[in-house]
DRENPA-3360 file (N, C-alpha, C; in nm, 2 decimals, always signed):
BEGIN
1 = XXXXXXXX = -1.17/-1.40/+1.38/-1.12/-1.33/+1.42/-1.12/-1.18/+1.33 ~ -1.15/-1.19/+1.21/-1.14/-1.08/+1.12/-1.27/-1.02/+1.14 ~ -1.41/-1.12/+1.17/-1.53/-1.06/+1.21/-1.50/-0.97/+1.32 ~ -1.44/-1.05/+1.41/-1.43/-0.96/+1.57/-1.40/-0.85/+1.54 ~ -1.30/-0.82/+1.46/-1.19/-0.70/+1.44/-1.29/-0.61/+1.36 ~ -1.37/-0.66/+1.28/-1.47/-0.56/+1.23/-1.60/-0.48/+1.30 ~ -1.62/-0.58/+1.40/-1.73/-0.52/+1.48/-1.65/-0.42/+1.58 ~ -1.52/-0.47/+1.65/-1.47/-0.37/+1.71/-1.44/-0.26/+1.65;
9 = XXXXXXXX = -1.43/-0.23/+1.52/-1.40/-0.10/+1.44/-1.56/-0.02/+1.42 ~ -1.64/-0.12/+1.41/-1.77/-0.04/+1.39/-1.82/+0.01/+1.54 ~ -1.78/+0.00/+1.65/-1.78/+0.03/+1.78/-1.70/+0.14/+1.81 ~ -1.59/+0.15/+1.74/-1.49/+0.29/+1.75/-1.56/+0.39/+1.64 ~ -1.59/+0.32/+1.54/-1.65/+0.45/+1.45/-1.77/+0.51/+1.51 ~ -1.87/+0.43/+1.57/-1.97/+0.46/+1.66/-1.96/+0.56/+1.75 ~ -1.86/+0.55/+1.83/-1.82/+0.62/+1.95/-1.76/+0.78/+1.87 ~ -1.68/+0.79/+1.76/-1.63/+0.89/+1.71/-1.74/+0.97/+1.65;
17 = XXXXXXXX = -1.86/+0.92/+1.57/-1.96/+0.97/+1.52/-2.02/+1.05/+1.66 ~ -2.03/+1.01/+1.75/-2.13/+1.04/+1.88/-1.99/+1.18/+1.91 ~ -1.89/+1.15/+1.93/-1.80/+1.27/+1.97/-1.81/+1.38/+1.86 ~ -1.83/+1.34/+1.72/-1.85/+1.43/+1.65/-1.94/+1.53/+1.62 ~ -2.06/+1.46/+1.69/-2.20/+1.56/+1.71/-2.20/+1.62/+1.80 ~ -2.11/+1.58/+1.91/-2.11/+1.65/+2.06/-2.03/+1.83/+1.99 ~ -1.95/+1.82/+1.92/-1.85/+1.93/+1.86/-1.94/+2.00/+1.78 ~ -2.02/+1.91/+1.69/-2.08/+1.99/+1.58/-2.22/+2.09/+1.64;
25 = XXXXXXXX = -2.26/+2.03/+1.76/-2.37/+2.10/+1.83/-2.32/+2.23/+1.88 ~ -2.16/+2.24/+1.94/-2.11/+2.32/+2.01/-2.05/+2.45/+1.91 ~ -2.07/+2.43/+1.77/-2.05/+2.53/+1.68/-2.12/+2.64/+1.66 ~ -2.25/+2.65/+1.68/-2.32/+2.76/+1.69/-2.32/+2.86/+1.80 ~ -2.26/+2.81/+1.91/-2.25/+2.86/+2.04/-2.09/+2.92/+2.07 ~ -2.10/+2.99/+2.16/-1.95/+3.02/+2.20/-1.85/+3.15/+2.11 ~ -1.75/+3.19/+2.16/-1.66/+3.29/+2.08/-1.60/+3.22/+1.98 ~ -1.57/+3.28/+1.87/-1.48/+3.24/+1.74/-1.37/+3.14/+1.77;
33 = XXXXXXXX = -1.26/+3.17/+1.88/-1.16/+3.06/+1.93/-1.28/+2.93/+1.95 ~ -1.33/+2.94/+2.02/-1.44/+2.79/+2.06/-1.46/+2.74/+1.97 ~ -1.54/+2.82/+1.82/-1.62/+2.75/+1.72/-1.50/+2.68/+1.65 ~ -1.37/+2.75/+1.65/-1.24/+2.69/+1.55/-1.21/+2.57/+1.63 ~ -1.24/+2.54/+1.76/-1.17/+2.43/+1.80/-1.28/+2.31/+1.77 ~ -1.41/+2.35/+1.79/-1.50/+2.27/+1.79/-1.53/+2.19/+1.63 ~ -1.48/+2.29/+1.57/-1.49/+2.24/+1.41/-1.34/+2.17/+1.39 ~ -1.26/+2.19/+1.44/-1.11/+2.10/+1.44/-1.16/+1.95/+1.49;
41 = XXXXXXXX = -1.21/+1.95/+1.63/-1.21/+1.83/+1.67/-1.32/+1.76/+1.59 ~ -1.45/+1.84/+1.55/-1.55/+1.76/+1.48/-1.49/+1.69/+1.35 ~ -1.39/+1.75/+1.24/-1.35/+1.71/+1.15/-1.25/+1.60/+1.20 ~ -1.18/+1.60/+1.30/-1.07/+1.50/+1.34/-1.17/+1.38/+1.38 ~ -1.27/+1.39/+1.41/-1.36/+1.25/+1.49/-1.42/+1.20/+1.37 ~ -1.46/+1.30/+1.25/-1.52/+1.22/+1.12/-1.41/+1.16/+1.06 ~ -1.31/+1.21/+1.05/-1.18/+1.12/+1.01/-1.17/+1.00/+1.04 ~ -1.18/+1.01/+1.18/-1.15/+0.86/+1.25/-1.24/+0.79/+1.23;
49 = XXXXXXXX = -1.37/+0.86/+1.21/-1.48/+0.75/+1.18/-1.45/+0.71/+1.06 ~ -1.44/+0.73/+0.94/-1.39/+0.69/+0.83/-1.32/+0.60/+0.80 ~ -1.18/+0.62/+0.88/-1.10/+0.51/+0.89/-1.15/+0.40/+0.93 ~ -1.20/+0.40/+1.05/-1.24/+0.27/+1.13/-1.35/+0.20/+1.05 ~ -1.46/+0.27/+1.00/-1.57/+0.24/+0.90/-1.52/+0.13/+0.76 ~ -1.38/+0.20/+0.75/-1.31/+0.15/+0.59/-1.24/+0.04/+0.67 ~ -1.20/+0.01/+0.77/-1.13/-0.10/+0.82/-1.22/-0.21/+0.88 ~ -1.33/-0.17/+0.89/-1.43/-0.27/+0.93/-1.48/-0.34/+0.80;
57 = XXXXXXXX = -1.49/-0.25/+0.69/-1.53/-0.31/+0.57/-1.42/-0.40/+0.51 ~ -1.28/-0.36/+0.53/-1.18/-0.43/+0.48/-1.16/-0.57/+0.53 ~ -1.21/-0.56/+0.68/-1.22/-0.71/+0.76/-1.33/-0.81/+0.72 ~ -1.43/-0.74/+0.70/-1.58/-0.81/+0.68/-1.53/-0.86/+0.50 ~ -1.49/-0.79/+0.43/-1.46/-0.84/+0.30/-1.36/-0.96/+0.27 ~ -1.26/-0.95/+0.35/-1.15/-1.01/+0.36/-1.23/-1.16/+0.41 ~ -1.29/-1.16/+0.56/-1.36/-1.28/+0.58/-1.47/-1.34/+0.49 ~ -1.52/-1.28/+0.41/-1.64/-1.30/+0.32/-1.55/-1.37/+0.21;
65 = XXXXXXXX = -1.46/-1.31/+0.16/-1.34/-1.38/+0.05/-1.30/-1.54/+0.14 ~ -1.25/-1.52/+0.23/-1.18/-1.64/+0.26/-1.29/-1.75/+0.29 ~ -1.40/-1.71/+0.32/-1.51/-1.81/+0.34/-1.56/-1.90/+0.19 ~ -1.56/-1.79/+0.10/-1.61/-1.85/-0.01/-1.51/-1.96/-0.10 ~ -1.35/-1.90/-0.04/-1.27/-1.96/-0.10/-1.25/-2.09/-0.03 ~ -1.25/-2.12/+0.12/-1.28/-2.22/+0.15/-1.38/-2.33/+0.14 ~ -1.49/-2.25/+0.08/-1.61/-2.36/+0.03/-1.57/-2.43/-0.11 ~ -1.49/-2.38/-0.17/-1.46/-2.44/-0.29/-1.32/-2.51/-0.28;
73 = XXXXXXXX = -1.32/-2.62/-0.22/-1.20/-2.70/-0.18/-1.07/-2.64/-0.15 ~ -1.05/-2.51/-0.13/-0.93/-2.44/-0.05/-0.80/-2.49/-0.17 ~ -0.83/-2.49/-0.31/-0.72/-2.54/-0.39/-0.64/-2.40/-0.42 ~ -0.52/-2.38/-0.43/-0.45/-2.26/-0.46/-0.43/-2.17/-0.35 ~ -0.37/-2.06/-0.34/-0.39/-1.96/-0.25/-0.52/-1.88/-0.21 ~ -0.51/-1.84/-0.10/-0.64/-1.78/-0.05/-0.65/-1.65/-0.09 ~ -0.75/-1.58/-0.07/-0.75/-1.46/-0.12/-0.64/-1.34/-0.06 ~ -0.59/-1.23/-0.13/-0.49/-1.17/-0.08/-0.57/-1.05/-0.04;
81 = XXXXXXXX = -0.47/-0.99/+0.08/-0.54/-0.85/+0.14/-0.56/-0.72/+0.04 ~ -0.43/-0.72/-0.01/-0.46/-0.62/-0.12/-0.56/-0.64/-0.25 ~ -0.56/-0.74/-0.27/-0.70/-0.78/-0.36/-0.81/-0.70/-0.31 ~ -0.82/-0.75/-0.17/-0.96/-0.69/-0.13/-0.93/-0.54/-0.10 ~ -0.84/-0.49/-0.09/-0.81/-0.34/-0.08/-0.86/-0.27/-0.22 ~ -0.81/-0.33/-0.32/-0.84/-0.29/-0.45/-0.99/-0.27/-0.47 ~ -1.07/-0.39/-0.45/-1.17/-0.40/-0.45/-1.29/-0.28/-0.37 ~ -1.21/-0.27/-0.23/-1.29/-0.17/-0.17/-1.28/-0.03/-0.22;
89 = XXXXXXXX = -1.15/-0.02/-0.27/-1.11/+0.12/-0.35/-1.19/+0.13/-0.45 ~ -1.22/+0.05/-0.53/-1.29/+0.03/-0.64/-1.19/+0.10/-0.75 ~ -1.08/+0.07/-0.73/-0.97/+0.09/-0.84/-0.93/-0.03/-0.91 ~ -0.84/+0.00/-1.03/-0.84/-0.13/-1.14/-0.73/-0.19/-1.06 ~ -0.62/-0.13/-1.01/-0.51/-0.23/-0.93/-0.47/-0.15/-0.80 ~ -0.39/-0.22/-0.74/-0.34/-0.17/-0.59/-0.24/-0.25/-0.56 ~ -0.14/-0.17/-0.47/+0.02/-0.25/-0.44/+0.04/-0.20/-0.32 ~ +0.10/-0.26/-0.24/+0.18/-0.22/-0.09/+0.29/-0.25/-0.07;
97 = XXXXXXXX = +0.38/-0.17/-0.01/+0.52/-0.19/-0.01/+0.56/-0.19/+0.15 ~ +0.64/-0.29/+0.18/+0.69/-0.27/+0.32/+0.83/-0.22/+0.33 ~ +0.90/-0.12/+0.34/+1.04/-0.09/+0.35/+1.10/-0.18/+0.43 ~ +1.24/-0.17/+0.33/+1.37/-0.27/+0.37/+1.48/-0.19/+0.42 ~ +1.59/-0.24/+0.41/+1.73/-0.18/+0.45/+1.79/-0.10/+0.36 ~ +1.75/-0.14/+0.23/+1.80/-0.08/+0.12/+1.72/+0.01/+0.03 ~ +1.76/-0.01/-0.10/+1.66/+0.08/-0.21/+1.55/+0.00/-0.24 ~ +1.57/-0.13/-0.22/+1.45/-0.20/-0.26/+1.32/-0.24/-0.16;
105 = XXXXXXXX = +1.23/-0.24/-0.16/+1.14/-0.30/-0.03/+1.16/-0.41/+0.01 ~ +1.13/-0.44/+0.12/+1.17/-0.59/+0.20/+1.01/-0.68/+0.13 ~ +0.90/-0.61/+0.14/+0.82/-0.68/+0.06/+0.72/-0.61/+0.00 ~ +0.67/-0.66/-0.10/+0.59/-0.60/-0.25/+0.46/-0.70/-0.25 ~ +0.32/-0.60/-0.25/+0.23/-0.72/-0.24/+0.12/-0.66/-0.35 ~ +0.11/-0.71/-0.45/+0.02/-0.68/-0.58/-0.12/-0.74/-0.57 ~ -0.20/-0.64/-0.60/-0.35/-0.70/-0.65/-0.35/-0.78/-0.78 ~ -0.28/-0.73/-0.85/-0.26/-0.79/-1.00/-0.14/-0.79/-1.09;
113 = XXXXXXXX = -0.14/-0.84/-1.18/-0.01/-0.82/-1.27/+0.02/-0.69/-1.33 ~ -0.09/-0.59/-1.32/-0.08/-0.48/-1.34/+0.01/-0.41/-1.26 ~ -0.02/-0.43/-1.13/+0.01/-0.32/-1.01/+0.18/-0.39/-1.02 ~ +0.17/-0.51/-1.01/+0.32/-0.56/-1.01/+0.41/-0.52/-1.13 ~ +0.37/-0.49/-1.27/+0.46/-0.48/-1.35/+0.46/-0.30/-1.34 ~ +0.36/-0.25/-1.29/+0.39/-0.09/-1.26/+0.50/-0.07/-1.13 ~ +0.50/-0.14/-1.05/+0.63/-0.14/-0.96/+0.74/-0.19/-1.00 ~ +0.77/-0.31/-1.07/+0.87/-0.33/-1.14/+0.94/-0.22/-1.23;
121 = XXXXXXXX = +0.87/-0.14/-1.30/+0.91/-0.02/-1.39/+0.96/+0.08/-1.28 ~ +0.92/+0.09/-1.18/+0.94/+0.21/-1.10/+1.10/+0.18/-1.01 ~ +1.09/+0.05/-0.97/+1.22/-0.01/-0.93/+1.35/+0.00/-1.03 ~ +1.33/-0.02/-1.13/+1.40/-0.01/-1.25/+1.44/+0.14/-1.30 ~ +1.35/+0.19/-1.31/+1.38/+0.36/-1.33/+1.39/+0.43/-1.23 ~ +1.40/+0.40/-1.08/+1.44/+0.46/-0.99/+1.36/+0.58/-0.94 ~ +1.22/+0.58/-1.02/+1.12/+0.70/-0.99/+1.01/+0.63/-0.99 ~ +0.90/+0.72/-0.93/+0.75/+0.68/-0.93/+0.68/+0.71/-0.81;
129 = XXXXXXXX = +0.55/+0.66/-0.77/+0.47/+0.72/-0.68/+0.50/+0.62/-0.54 ~ +0.54/+0.53/-0.54/+0.56/+0.41/-0.41/+0.69/+0.44/-0.35 ~ +0.79/+0.49/-0.46/+0.93/+0.53/-0.39/+0.94/+0.68/-0.30 ~ +0.83/+0.77/-0.36/+0.80/+0.89/-0.31/+0.71/+0.90/-0.19 ~ +0.61/+0.79/-0.20/+0.52/+0.82/-0.08/+0.59/+0.72/+0.04 ~ +0.69/+0.65/+0.02/+0.79/+0.55/+0.11/+0.84/+0.68/+0.20 ~ +0.87/+0.80/+0.18/+0.95/+0.89/+0.24/+0.86/+0.97/+0.34 ~ +0.72/+0.97/+0.32/+0.63/+1.02/+0.39/+0.54/+1.13/+0.33;
137 = XXXXXXXX = +0.52/+1.16/+0.19/+0.46/+1.22/+0.10/+0.34/+1.14/+0.08 ~ +0.22/+1.20/+0.05/+0.11/+1.18/-0.04/+0.13/+1.20/-0.18 ~ +0.13/+1.12/-0.24/+0.13/+1.12/-0.41/+0.03/+1.11/-0.49 ~ -0.01/+1.20/-0.58/-0.09/+1.20/-0.66/-0.06/+1.26/-0.81 ~ -0.11/+1.18/-0.92/-0.09/+1.22/-1.04/-0.18/+1.17/-1.18 ~ -0.21/+1.25/-1.25/-0.31/+1.19/-1.34/-0.26/+1.26/-1.50 ~ -0.30/+1.17/-1.57/-0.26/+1.21/-1.73/-0.14/+1.26/-1.74 ~ -0.12/+1.38/-1.82/+0.00/+1.43/-1.84/+0.10/+1.45/-1.73;
145 = XXXXXXXX = +0.04/+1.47/-1.64/+0.12/+1.52/-1.49/+0.19/+1.39/-1.46 ~ +0.16/+1.23/-1.50/+0.25/+1.15/-1.49/+0.38/+1.14/-1.58 ~ +0.37/+1.21/-1.68/+0.51/+1.23/-1.75/+0.58/+1.36/-1.72 ~ +0.51/+1.46/-1.65/+0.57/+1.57/-1.61/+0.64/+1.57/-1.50 ~ +0.59/+1.45/-1.42/+0.66/+1.43/-1.26/+0.76/+1.32/-1.29 ~ +0.73/+1.21/-1.35/+0.84/+1.11/-1.38/+0.87/+1.09/-1.51 ~ +0.97/+1.17/-1.59/+0.99/+1.17/-1.73/+1.03/+1.01/-1.77 ~ +1.06/+0.91/-1.70/+1.13/+0.78/-1.75/+0.97/+0.71/-1.71;
153 = XXXXXXXX = +0.94/+0.70/-1.57/+0.82/+0.63/-1.51/+0.71/+0.64/-1.58 ~ +0.68/+0.78/-1.60/+0.55/+0.81/-1.65/+0.48/+0.76/-1.79 ~ +0.57/+0.77/-1.90/+0.52/+0.71/-1.99/+0.54/+0.57/-2.03 ~ +0.62/+0.48/-1.94/+0.61/+0.34/-1.91/+0.50/+0.28/-1.85 ~ +0.45/+0.38/-1.78/+0.33/+0.31/-1.70/+0.20/+0.32/-1.79 ~ +0.20/+0.45/-1.84/+0.11/+0.47/-1.93/+0.07/+0.35/-2.02 ~ +0.16/+0.27/-2.09/+0.17/+0.20/-2.17/+0.10/+0.08/-2.13 ~ +0.09/+0.07/-1.98/+0.00/-0.03/-1.92/-0.12/+0.00/-1.89;
161 = XXXXXXXX = -0.20/+0.11/-1.97/-0.30/+0.16/-1.96/-0.34/+0.23/-1.80 ~ -0.23/+0.26/-1.74/-0.26/+0.34/-1.60/-0.26/+0.49/-1.67 ~ -0.35/+0.56/-1.61/-0.39/+0.69/-1.63/-0.38/+0.79/-1.50 ~ -0.42/+0.71/-1.42/-0.39/+0.82/-1.26/-0.34/+0.70/-1.17 ~ -0.24/+0.80/-1.07/-0.22/+0.71/-0.97/-0.24/+0.79/-0.83 ~ -0.24/+0.72/-0.71/-0.23/+0.78/-0.60/-0.14/+0.69/-0.47 ~ -0.07/+0.71/-0.41/+0.01/+0.68/-0.33/+0.04/+0.76/-0.18 ~ -0.02/+0.69/-0.06/+0.01/+0.74/+0.08/+0.08/+0.65/+0.13;
169 = XXXXXXXX = +0.17/+0.73/+0.24/+0.25/+0.63/+0.32/+0.19/+0.56/+0.42 ~ +0.26/+0.44/+0.45/+0.22/+0.33/+0.56/+0.29/+0.40/+0.66 ~ +0.25/+0.39/+0.79/+0.35/+0.41/+0.94/+0.26/+0.52/+1.00 ~ +0.37/+0.58/+1.10/+0.34/+0.69/+1.17/+0.38/+0.83/+1.10 ~ +0.37/+0.94/+1.18/+0.43/+1.04/+1.12/+0.59/+1.06/+1.17 ~ +0.60/+0.95/+1.29/+0.75/+0.96/+1.29/+0.82/+0.85/+1.22 ~ +0.76/+0.73/+1.21/+0.81/+0.61/+1.16/+0.74/+0.57/+1.03 ~ +0.83/+0.55/+0.90/+0.76/+0.54/+0.78/+0.78/+0.34/+0.76;
177 = XXXXXXXX = +0.68/+0.28/+0.73/+0.68/+0.16/+0.69/+0.67/+0.14/+0.56 ~ +0.62/+0.20/+0.46/+0.60/+0.14/+0.34/+0.50/+0.27/+0.25 ~ +0.46/+0.21/+0.17/+0.35/+0.28/+0.09/+0.23/+0.22/+0.05 ~ +0.12/+0.25/+0.02/-0.01/+0.19/-0.03/-0.04/+0.27/-0.17 ~ -0.05/+0.21/-0.27/-0.03/+0.28/-0.42/-0.18/+0.19/-0.49 ~ -0.26/+0.31/-0.53/-0.37/+0.29/-0.63/-0.35/+0.32/-0.78 ~ -0.36/+0.20/-0.88/-0.38/+0.27/-1.00/-0.49/+0.26/-1.07 ~ -0.53/+0.37/-1.16/-0.64/+0.38/-1.24/-0.64/+0.37/-1.37;
185 = XXXXXXXX = -0.76/+0.32/-1.46/-0.69/+0.36/-1.58/-0.81/+0.44/-1.67 ~ -0.90/+0.51/-1.52/-1.01/+0.61/-1.59/-0.93/+0.73/-1.52 ~ -0.92/+0.83/-1.58/-0.84/+0.96/-1.55/-0.96/+1.03/-1.45 ~ -1.08/+1.04/-1.47/-1.18/+1.09/-1.39/-1.18/+1.01/-1.26 ~ -1.14/+0.92/-1.24/-1.14/+0.87/-1.09/-1.04/+0.90/-1.02 ~ -0.95/+0.99/-1.09/-0.81/+1.04/-0.98/-0.85/+1.11/-0.87 ~ -0.97/+1.17/-0.85/-1.01/+1.26/-0.72/-1.07/+1.14/-0.63 ~ -1.13/+1.06/-0.66/-1.20/+0.94/-0.57/-1.08/+0.84/-0.48;
193 = XXXXXXXX = -0.96/+0.83/-0.56/-0.86/+0.75/-0.53/-0.77/+0.83/-0.44 ~ -0.78/+0.99/-0.47/-0.69/+1.08/-0.41/-0.75/+1.10/-0.24 ~ -0.87/+1.06/-0.26/-0.98/+1.11/-0.11/-0.94/+0.95/-0.05 ~ -1.00/+0.83/-0.10/-0.99/+0.71/-0.03/-0.89/+0.67/+0.00 ~ -0.76/+0.67/-0.08/-0.62/+0.62/-0.06/-0.53/+0.62/+0.07 ~ -0.55/+0.76/+0.11/-0.49/+0.77/+0.23/-0.57/+0.75/+0.37 ~ -0.70/+0.73/+0.38/-0.77/+0.68/+0.48/-0.74/+0.51/+0.49 ~ -0.74/+0.46/+0.35/-0.71/+0.33/+0.34/-0.57/+0.29/+0.42;
201 = XXXXXXXX = -0.46/+0.35/+0.36/-0.35/+0.35/+0.40/-0.35/+0.37/+0.55 ~ -0.40/+0.45/+0.64/-0.42/+0.45/+0.79/-0.49/+0.34/+0.83 ~ -0.60/+0.25/+0.75/-0.66/+0.15/+0.82/-0.55/+0.06/+0.81 ~ -0.49/+0.03/+0.67/-0.36/-0.09/+0.71/-0.27/-0.08/+0.78 ~ -0.22/+0.08/+0.80/-0.12/+0.08/+0.90/-0.14/+0.03/+1.06 ~ -0.27/+0.04/+1.07/-0.33/-0.01/+1.20/-0.30/-0.16/+1.18 ~ -0.40/-0.23/+1.12/-0.39/-0.36/+1.07/-0.21/-0.42/+1.06 ~ -0.12/-0.37/+1.01/-0.01/-0.40/+1.02/+0.09/-0.40/+1.14;
209 = XXXXXXXX = +0.07/-0.27/+1.18/+0.14/-0.25/+1.32/+0.08/-0.31/+1.46 ~ -0.06/-0.33/+1.42/-0.11/-0.41/+1.54/-0.14/-0.30/+1.65 ~ -0.18/-0.19/+1.63/-0.17/-0.09/+1.75/-0.30/-0.10/+1.85 ~ -0.40/-0.19/+1.77/-0.54/-0.21/+1.85/-0.50/-0.29/+2.00 ~ -0.52/-0.19/+2.09/-0.51/-0.25/+2.24/-0.60/-0.33/+2.28 ~ -0.73/-0.38/+2.23/-0.81/-0.50/+2.24/-0.78/-0.62/+2.17 ~ -0.67/-0.60/+2.10/-0.66/-0.73/+2.00/-0.61/-0.82/+2.08 ~ -0.64/-0.97/+2.04/-0.60/-1.07/+2.15/-0.46/-1.10/+2.09;
217 = XXXXXXXX = -0.37/-1.19/+2.17/-0.26/-1.25/+2.11/-0.25/-1.31/+1.98 ~ -0.13/-1.29/+1.92/-0.13/-1.36/+1.79/-0.20/-1.31/+1.69 ~ -0.35/-1.25/+1.70/-0.39/-1.18/+1.61/-0.35/-1.10/+1.52 ~ -0.25/-1.01/+1.54/-0.22/-0.92/+1.46/-0.11/-0.99/+1.37 ~ -0.05/-1.06/+1.39/+0.08/-1.13/+1.31/-0.02/-1.23/+1.22 ~ -0.14/-1.29/+1.24/-0.21/-1.35/+1.14/-0.27/-1.27/+1.01 ~ -0.25/-1.14/+1.05/-0.31/-1.09/+0.95/-0.19/-1.09/+0.82 ~ -0.06/-1.10/+0.87/+0.06/-1.11/+0.76/+0.01/-1.20/+0.68;
225 = XXXXXXXX = -0.04/-1.32/+0.71/-0.06/-1.45/+0.63/-0.17/-1.41/+0.51 ~ -0.23/-1.30/+0.52/-0.33/-1.28/+0.43/-0.26/-1.19/+0.31 ~ -0.12/-1.15/+0.30/-0.06/-1.05/+0.21/-0.04/-1.11/+0.11 ~ +0.06/-1.20/+0.09/+0.10/-1.25/-0.05/+0.18/-1.37/-0.02 ~ +0.15/-1.46/-0.14/+0.22/-1.57/-0.16/+0.33/-1.56/-0.25 ~ +0.37/-1.47/-0.30/+0.47/-1.45/-0.44/+0.56/-1.45/-0.38 ~ +0.67/-1.51/-0.44/+0.83/-1.55/-0.40/+0.92/-1.44/-0.48 ~ +0.83/-1.32/-0.56/+0.93/-1.23/-0.66/+1.03/-1.16/-0.55;
233 = XXXXXXXX = +0.95/-1.10/-0.44/+1.05/-1.03/-0.38/+1.14/-1.09/-0.29 ~ +1.14/-1.22/-0.24/+1.24/-1.31/-0.19/+1.35/-1.36/-0.29 ~ +1.32/-1.36/-0.43/+1.41/-1.37/-0.54/+1.50/-1.26/-0.55 ~ +1.45/-1.14/-0.55/+1.51/-1.04/-0.56/+1.62/-1.00/-0.43 ~ +1.55/-1.01/-0.34/+1.67/-1.00/-0.22/+1.76/-1.10/-0.23 ~ +1.75/-1.23/-0.28/+1.85/-1.31/-0.29/+1.94/-1.25/-0.40 ~ +1.92/-1.20/-0.51/+1.96/-1.14/-0.64/+2.07/-1.04/-0.57 ~ +2.02/-0.96/-0.48/+2.09/-0.86/-0.43/+2.20/-0.88/-0.33;
241 = XXXXXXXX = +2.17/-1.02/-0.28/+2.29/-1.08/-0.19/+2.38/-1.12/-0.29 ~ +2.36/-1.23/-0.38/+2.44/-1.25/-0.47/+2.54/-1.14/-0.54 ~ +2.51/-1.04/-0.59/+2.54/-0.94/-0.67/+2.66/-0.85/-0.57 ~ +2.58/-0.83/-0.41/+2.69/-0.76/-0.29/+2.81/-0.88/-0.30 ~ +2.77/-1.01/-0.29/+2.93/-1.06/-0.27/+2.99/-1.06/-0.40 ~ +2.96/-1.07/-0.52/+3.01/-1.07/-0.66/+3.12/-0.97/-0.65 ~ +3.06/-0.83/-0.62/+3.09/-0.71/-0.65/+3.17/-0.65/-0.52 ~ +3.14/-0.72/-0.40/+3.21/-0.68/-0.29/+3.16/-0.54/-0.24;
249 = XXXXXXXX = +3.05/-0.51/-0.25/+2.95/-0.39/-0.22/+2.85/-0.38/-0.14 ~ +2.81/-0.30/-0.09/+2.68/-0.27/+0.01/+2.56/-0.31/-0.07 ~ +2.48/-0.39/+0.01/+2.35/-0.43/-0.06/+2.28/-0.32/-0.14 ~ +2.28/-0.20/-0.06/+2.23/-0.05/-0.16/+2.28/-0.05/-0.30 ~ +2.42/-0.05/-0.31/+2.50/-0.06/-0.43/+2.44/-0.17/-0.52 ~ +2.46/-0.29/-0.43/+2.43/-0.40/-0.52/+2.25/-0.41/-0.59 ~ +2.17/-0.33/-0.50/+2.04/-0.34/-0.57/+2.04/-0.22/-0.67 ~ +2.11/-0.10/-0.65/+2.13/-0.03/-0.80/+2.17/-0.11/-0.91;
257 = XXXXXXXX = +2.28/-0.18/-0.87/+2.33/-0.25/-0.99/+2.25/-0.36/-1.07 ~ +2.15/-0.40/-0.97/+2.05/-0.52/-1.03/+1.96/-0.42/-1.10 ~ +1.86/-0.32/-1.06/+1.81/-0.24/-1.14/+1.86/-0.19/-1.23 ~ +2.01/-0.15/-1.26/+2.04/-0.09/-1.37/+2.05/-0.25/-1.49 ~ +2.08/-0.33/-1.44/+2.12/-0.45/-1.54/+1.92/-0.48/-1.61 ~ +1.83/-0.45/-1.52/+1.71/-0.51/-1.57/+1.68/-0.38/-1.67 ~ +1.70/-0.28/-1.62/+1.67/-0.16/-1.72/+1.75/-0.18/-1.87 ~ +1.86/-0.21/-1.87/+1.96/-0.20/-1.96/+1.89/-0.36/-2.05;
265 = XXXXXXXX = +1.86/-0.46/-1.99/+1.82/-0.57/-2.07/+1.66/-0.57/-2.11 ~ +1.59/-0.46/-2.06/+1.44/-0.46/-2.10/+1.36/-0.54/-2.01 ~ +1.42/-0.60/-1.90/+1.34/-0.72/-1.82/+1.35/-0.66/-1.72 ~ +1.25/-0.77/-1.64/+1.15/-0.70/-1.49/+1.26/-0.77/-1.39 ~ +1.27/-0.70/-1.28/+1.37/-0.72/-1.18/+1.35/-0.86/-1.11 ~ +1.24/-0.95/-1.11/+1.24/-1.08/-1.06/+1.32/-1.18/-1.14 ~ +1.30/-1.11/-1.26/+1.33/-1.23/-1.38/+1.50/-1.23/-1.38 ~ +1.53/-1.09/-1.37/+1.70/-1.08/-1.39/+1.75/-1.14/-1.22;
273 = XXXXXXXX = +1.69/-1.10/-1.13/+1.73/-1.17/-0.99/+1.74/-1.34/-1.02 ~ +1.62/-1.39/-1.10/+1.64/-1.50/-1.10/+1.76/-1.58/-1.20 ~ +1.79/-1.52/-1.29/+1.89/-1.53/-1.38/+2.02/-1.53/-1.29 ~ +2.04/-1.41/-1.20/+2.16/-1.41/-1.11/+2.15/-1.49/-1.01 ~ +2.07/-1.56/-0.94/+2.05/-1.64/-0.84/+2.10/-1.79/-0.90 ~ +2.06/-1.84/-1.02/+2.08/-1.94/-1.10/+2.22/-1.93/-1.16 ~ +2.30/-1.84/-1.14/+2.43/-1.83/-1.21/+2.44/-1.81/-1.39 ~ +2.33/-1.76/-1.42/+2.33/-1.74/-1.57/+2.38/-1.61/-1.60;
281 = XXX = +2.36/-1.52/-1.50/+2.44/-1.36/-1.50/+2.50/-1.35/-1.42 ~ +2.65/-1.28/-1.43/+2.74/-1.29/-1.33/+2.79/-1.15/-1.32 ~ +2.81/-1.08/-1.23/+2.85/-0.95/-1.20/+3.03/-0.96/-1.21;
% end
């Protein structure tokens, strides 16, 4: 299924390239207004071409990794989609979030421990790139800009060795469903991830929302199985539910209380949530 999707994406990329060439040929002729229209259409098709090629590469790489994993007795969990995205972006770490009904995301998928730790800091300190990008904005910060933009999050994430971040919204112009965040330990790579992350976010949005009209029934939902096997976020959601009952408050307020406790204890959000669920911490 993944290889079929890759082939379909390449076909779309080829069609977009052909349409871009038509408009490129129309640039030298016609009036100025016509030239601007051709230029706009050419750029539109070139961007779509890049997006489809990135989607094809993502499907192919994931398929290759699954094959390699299966050839080694299939012990443990298979390769994660965000691990593939990080490899394709050529960045140190990557993370995707899917929006929830309150201040905590419904799902957090990290490529490695560094990305997970960076997002835990963001939740505890109530500021950071994924939080802003989930609202629909493209966010980039590098070096001292991290501290200038996020006084609490910036210094803390720098201690993880992260020197540049780029976060792009997932979803459409009307409906946001989360964010894709790339973390880099080399400041010079900031321009590269600032260019590639938005395109990857568009490709991932198509994969998650299943807007492909040629997809077979059930294929889109199958993609969700490649996300993550970590139970961290489910534990956090359980912790929010427990705090909500104990304090008689709304889930949004319970999420804030949980994050405040994690900040005060200097601990991660999942660990505090586990202590709450086990009854070791009570509000």
